[in-house]
VEXKE-149070 format. One line per field, with one value per residue (C-alpha): residue in one letter; x, y, z. Coordinates in nm, 3 decimals, padded with zeros to 5 digits. Layout:
REM VEXKE-149070
type = [A ...];
xx = [X ...];
yy = [Y ...];
zz = [Z ...];
REM end
This chain:
REM VEXKE-149070
type = [M E E I T E G V G G I N I V D A H K K N R I Q V S N T K K P L F F Y V N L A K R Y M Q Q H N D V E L S A L G M A I A T V V T I A E I L K N N G L A V E K K I T T S T V E V K D E S R G R P M Q K A K I E I L L G K T A N F D E L M A A A A E E R E A G E G E E Q S];
xx = [-02.143 -01.837 -01.720 -01.699 -01.546 -01.266 -01.232 -01.233 -00.938 -00.712 -00.691 -00.382 -00.473 -00.162 -00.115 -00.337 -00.351 -00.014 00.023 00.254 00.013 -00.222 -00.460 -00.561 -00.866 -00.878 -01.193 -01.212 -00.910 -00.690 -00.344 -00.137 -00.353 -00.198 00.144 00.156 00.037 00.293 00.547 00.404 00.405 00.763 00.876 00.709 00.781 01.064 00.886 00.545 00.351 00.101 -00.188 -00.426 -00.683 -00.803 -00.794 -00.645 -00.336 -00.237 -00.245 -00.049 00.202 00.209 00.245 00.553 00.696 00.613 00.822 01.098 01.166 01.155 01.446 01.230 01.184 01.356 01.140 01.195 00.960 00.672 00.434 00.159 -00.124 -00.491 -00.744 -01.125 -01.357 -01.727 -01.917 -02.181 -02.422 -02.397 -02.327 -02.077 -01.695 -01.432 -01.085 -00.906 -00.569 -00.373 -00.040 00.142 00.427 00.688 00.909 01.173 01.321 01.626 01.923 01.861 01.480 01.494 01.701 01.460 01.151 01.327 01.404 01.066 00.904 01.161 01.042 00.658 00.734 00.918 00.625 00.386 00.573 00.559 00.183 00.124 00.359];
yy = [02.412 02.677 02.470 02.137 02.236 02.428 02.108 01.909 02.166 02.075 01.700 01.592 01.278 01.035 00.959 00.646 00.658 00.674 00.828 00.562 00.254 00.100 -00.151 -00.376 -00.540 -00.858 -00.752 -00.369 -00.304 -00.504 -00.634 -00.367 -00.084 -00.173 -00.249 00.088 00.294 00.132 00.255 00.613 00.601 00.466 00.787 01.026 00.851 00.588 00.303 00.183 -00.015 -00.287 -00.421 -00.685 -00.878 -01.247 -01.360 -01.032 -01.135 -01.313 -01.023 -00.817 -01.094 -01.108 -00.723 -00.715 -00.997 -00.831 -00.504 -00.712 -00.928 -00.631 -00.483 -00.170 -00.271 -00.450 -00.624 -00.421 -00.536 -00.806 -00.843 -01.045 -01.070 -01.163 -00.892 -00.887 -00.757 -00.757 -00.951 -00.759 -01.034 -01.248 -00.934 -01.102 -01.037 -01.261 -01.322 -01.237 -01.290 -00.947 -00.908 -00.599 -00.590 -00.245 -00.219 -00.007 00.160 -00.039 00.178 00.150 00.223 00.606 00.455 00.194 00.416 00.671 00.409 00.281 00.623 00.665 00.314 00.455 00.779 00.598 00.345 00.637 00.846 00.494 00.454 00.858 00.821];
zz = [02.045 02.030 02.342 02.184 01.870 02.124 02.305 01.959 01.817 02.133 02.046 01.900 01.670 01.658 01.324 01.291 00.896 00.769 00.469 00.320 00.395 00.118 00.265 -00.005 -00.086 -00.335 -00.472 -00.530 -00.764 -00.988 -00.911 -01.079 -00.946 -00.635 -00.762 -00.962 -00.649 -00.439 -00.691 -00.639 -00.248 -00.291 -00.498 -00.221 00.081 00.027 00.162 00.138 00.391 00.264 00.475 00.433 00.627 00.554 00.181 00.053 00.218 -00.077 -00.282 -00.093 -00.095 -00.453 -00.474 -00.268 -00.497 -00.831 -00.675 -00.516 -00.817 -01.067 -00.832 -00.718 -00.344 -00.067 00.240 00.567 00.786 00.788 01.040 01.124 01.373 01.421 01.444 01.548 01.299 01.352 01.098 00.961 00.885 01.205 01.421 01.617 01.636 01.428 01.421 01.061 00.978 00.905 00.741 00.708 00.451 00.497 00.145 00.077 -00.232 -00.368 -00.458 -00.811 -00.768 -00.948 -01.208 -01.298 -01.270 -01.502 -01.766 -01.731 -01.816 -02.128 -02.241 -02.205 -02.403 -02.666 -02.716 -02.695 -02.967 -03.199 -03.191 -03.258 -03.648];
REM end
């Protein structure tokens, strides 16, 4: 068993799961969960990659547009492709559309986020009075 773990320990896995990638589903979480998550990722990594398959593509485009229209993000790159996904119910492979949108912070991202945080704090102070 030790030989196996030593062999596995020597394997370098290329960053297949990027730290700044969000894989969006249109059924699992609400839209603004992803919008807020993307903001947090941009604060940490300066950019975020939104990825979706099939019917979730419209959700990814909406998230990107919300971030762009609020002055928080700029489009860096958009990639579309077709991927083969195994259909669980029929057991055969099927083609699905895929989109990846790379967004970067705008020059005034940090200012806008700070202003939004101040507004939230001011709103919370009013509720407590």
